[in-house]
C-alpha positions as CSV (number, residue, x, y, z in Angstrom):
1,M,-2.7,15.1,-10.7
2,I,-1.3,12.7,-7.9
3,N,2.1,13.7,-6.9
4,K,3.1,11.4,-4.1
5,I,2.0,8.5,-1.8
6,A,0.9,9.9,1.5
7,K,-0.2,7.2,3.8
8,V,-0.8,3.4,4.0
9,T,-3.4,2.1,6.4
10,I,-3.0,-1.1,8.3
11,Y,-5.8,-2.5,10.4
12,V,-4.5,-4.1,13.6
13,N,-6.0,-6.0,16.5
14,N,-4.3,-3.9,19.1
15,Q,-2.9,-0.4,18.3
16,D,-0.6,-0.2,21.4
17,E,1.0,-3.6,20.4
18,A,1.3,-2.5,16.8
19,K,2.8,0.8,17.8
20,K,5.3,-0.9,20.1
21,F,6.4,-3.4,17.4
22,W,7.0,-0.7,14.8
23,T,8.7,1.8,17.1
24,E,10.7,-0.7,19.3
25,K,11.5,-3.4,16.8
26,L,11.8,-1.5,13.7
27,N,13.0,1.9,15.0
28,F,10.1,3.8,13.4
29,V,9.0,7.1,15.0
30,T,5.5,8.1,16.1
31,K,4.5,11.1,14.1
32,I,0.9,11.3,15.4
33,D,-0.9,9.5,18.2
34,A,-4.2,11.3,18.7
35,T,-7.8,10.4,19.7
36,E,-11.0,11.9,18.4
37,G,-14.1,10.4,19.9
38,P,-13.7,6.6,19.6
39,L,-11.1,6.9,16.9
40,R,-7.5,6.7,17.7
41,W,-5.1,7.8,14.9
42,I,-1.5,6.6,15.1
43,E,0.9,7.5,12.2
44,I,4.4,6.1,12.2
45,A,7.3,6.5,9.8
46,P,10.9,5.4,9.4
47,K,12.1,8.8,10.5
48,E,10.7,12.1,11.5
49,S,11.3,13.8,8.2
50,E,9.6,11.1,6.2
51,W,6.4,12.2,4.4
52,V,4.9,8.8,3.8
53,T,3.5,7.2,6.9
54,I,1.7,4.1,8.0
55,V,-1.5,4.6,9.8
56,L,-2.4,1.9,12.4
57,Y,-6.2,1.8,12.7
58,D,-8.0,-0.5,15.3
59,K,-9.6,-3.3,13.2
60,N,-12.4,-4.1,15.5
61,L,-13.4,-0.4,16.0
62,M,-13.4,0.0,12.2
63,K,-15.6,-3.1,11.8
64,S,-18.1,-1.9,14.4
65,E,-18.2,1.7,13.1
66,N,-18.4,0.5,9.4
67,P,-19.5,-3.1,9.2
68,C,-19.0,-3.0,5.4
69,A,-15.2,-2.0,5.7
70,N,-12.8,-4.5,4.2
71,V,-10.3,-4.4,7.1
72,E,-8.2,-7.1,5.3
73,Y,-7.5,-4.7,2.4
74,K,-4.7,-2.2,2.9
75,K,-6.2,1.2,2.0
76,V,-3.7,3.5,0.3
77,I,-4.1,7.2,0.9
78,L,-2.7,9.4,-1.8
79,S,-1.8,13.1,-1.8
80,T,-2.2,16.0,-4.1
81,E,-1.6,19.7,-4.0
82,D,-4.8,20.5,-6.0
83,L,-7.7,18.2,-5.0
84,E,-10.4,20.0,-6.9
85,N,-8.5,19.7,-10.2
86,A,-7.6,16.0,-9.5
87,H,-11.3,15.3,-8.8
88,K,-12.3,17.0,-12.0
89,Q,-9.7,15.2,-14.0
90,M,-10.6,11.8,-12.6
91,K,-14.3,12.3,-13.1
92,A,-13.6,13.3,-16.7
93,N,-11.6,10.1,-17.2
94,G,-14.5,8.1,-16.0
95,V,-13.2,7.2,-12.7
96,E,-15.8,6.5,-9.9
97,V,-15.3,9.2,-7.3
98,T,-17.2,10.5,-4.2
99,D,-17.9,14.1,-3.4
100,I,-15.1,16.1,-1.8
101,V,-15.3,16.3,2.0
102,E,-13.8,19.1,3.9
103,M,-12.2,18.1,7.3
104,E,-10.3,20.2,9.7
105,Y,-6.9,18.7,8.5
106,A,-7.6,18.1,4.9
107,K,-10.0,18.0,1.9
108,L,-10.5,14.5,0.6
109,F,-12.4,12.1,-1.6
110,T,-12.4,8.5,-2.4
111,F,-12.2,6.8,-5.9
112,K,-12.2,3.1,-7.1
113,D,-10.0,1.3,-9.5
114,Q,-10.9,-1.2,-12.0
115,D,-11.1,-4.0,-9.5
116,N,-13.4,-1.8,-7.2
117,N,-10.6,-1.3,-4.7
118,E,-11.1,2.1,-2.9
119,Y,-8.4,4.6,-2.4
120,L,-8.5,8.1,-0.7
121,L,-7.0,11.2,-2.2
122,R,-6.4,14.1,0.1
123,E,-5.0,17.7,0.1
124,D,-3.6,18.4,3.5
125,K,-4.2,21.8,5.0
126,F,-0.9,21.9,6.9
C-alpha cells in the first residue's frame, strides 16, 4: 500500500529565512523553489539524491487561504506507486479518505488517523 515517506510539511513565518537556515546552516539543498499564484512551494533535502524532502509553506498564507488549517501540526505527505489501489484498500479498511484529486504533478487524496490527524497520500507523475 504505502511504500515510502515522501514529504514533511513545515509551516514557517518567512520562507526565505527558513530556506536560508536549512541551506546555509544545515547544508541542505533546494530541490524545488516555485511559485504558482500566491503559493510558493519550497522543497529542501539533505542532498540532491534524497527522495524525502521538507516542504516549507508560508504559515500566514496558509491561514489566510484556509482559516481551518492547523498550521501548528506538521503534515506528513506519503507516497505510493498505486494510488487507486491504496485508496480502495484504505476505504475497505474503514479509513476516512477524500476523493482522489488529479493535479499536474501528482494524483492525491487525504486520509485521517484515529486521532483525526490528516495525512496526504500521493502518486507522483514524474
